[in-house]
C-alpha positions, -999 to 999 in steps of 0.1 A, spaced: -293 294 -173 -266 300 -199 -240 328 -198 -237 343 -232 -204 350 -250 -210 387 -241 -209 378 -204 -180 355 -208 -159 380 -228 -168 408 -204 -154 388 -175 -123 379 -196 -119 416 -203 -121 426 -167 -96 399 -157 -72 411 -185 -74 447 -172 -67 435 -137 -38 415 -149 -23 444 -167 -26 466 -136 -8 439 -116 19 436 -142 28 473 -137 28 467 -100 3 495 -96 -22 497 -68 -38 528 -82 -65 518 -108 -57 549 -127 -21 541 -137 -27 516 -164 -47 521 -196 -50 492 -219 -60 494 -255 -90 473 -267 -68 461 -295 -43 446 -270 -71 429 -251 -88 417 -283 -55 401 -294 -47 385 -260 -83 372 -254 -90 363 -291 -121 385 -292 -133 403 -323 -125 440 -319 -160 451 -329 -176 428 -303 -151 439 -277 -160 476 -284 -196 469 -276 -187 450 -244 -164 478 -233 -191 503 -239 -215 483 -216 -188 480 -189 -181 517 -191 -217 527 -189 -221 503 -160 -193 520 -141 -169 490 -140 -143 505 -163 -131 539 -173 -119 550 -206 -93 576 -216 -90 590 -251 -57 600 -268 -23 586 -275 -19 568 -241 -56 562 -238 -75 529 -233 -94 512 -206 -88 506 -169 -108 492 -140 -129 518 -123 -121 503 -89 -97 477 -75 -102 441 -86 -111 430 -51 -141 453 -52 -156 441 -85 -177 410 -83 -186 386 -110 -223 393 -102 -217 430 -111 -202 420 -145 -229 396 -153 -257 420 -143 -243 446 -167 -239 422 -196 -265 395 -191 -292 413 -171 -310 386 -152 -293 352 -145 -326 337 -133 -327 300 -140 -362 303 -154 -378 333 -172 -408 334 -150 -388 345 -120 -384 379 -136 -422 381 -140 -430 367 -106 -406 391 -89 -426 420 -103 -458 404 -88 -474 400 -122 -474 363 -126 -509 350 -122 -497 315 -115 -473 323 -87 -497 313 -59 -503 278 -73 -468 271 -87 -452 243 -68 -418 248 -84 -415 285 -78 -398 282 -44 -372 258 -58 -364 282 -87 -362 311 -62 -338 293 -40 -316 283 -70 -316 319 -81 -305 330 -46 -277 304 -46 -264 316 -80 -266 353 -69 -249 346 -35 -221 326 -52 -214 352 -80 -216 381 -55 -189 364 -34 -164 360 -62 -143 390 -72 -120 396 -101 -91 394 -76 -103 360 -64 -102 347 -100 -67 362 -105 -55 346 -73 -72 313 -82 -89 316 -48 -125 306 -56 
């Protein structure tokens, strides 16, 4: 399993948005809109790539966008309610350690019954999912992982 730059940058973007909300001392997620240009500069991400990532996060319901002069992006819910697993699911799809897990979970793998390693991969996948589901954006900001 390898997290792509899309997943890594999406997580950085979510953290950046949460940091900006904290800087304005705002508990309401609707108070702070951050421009993609500002995020791109702070995180050293190409603007074009960040636009595609922000669109994914927006479609996935993790961020909200506002148009206009004071527009930008903000978290759709508080940072302590957004898990790394959610961010990765939107940007990466499956984080299965081997590709056959996606096939086997659909019941379409003809080798599943005789595959001796399948239970090991399934347990590893469960450990990864459990860990990432237990880490929120707030945990990362608080360095409490």
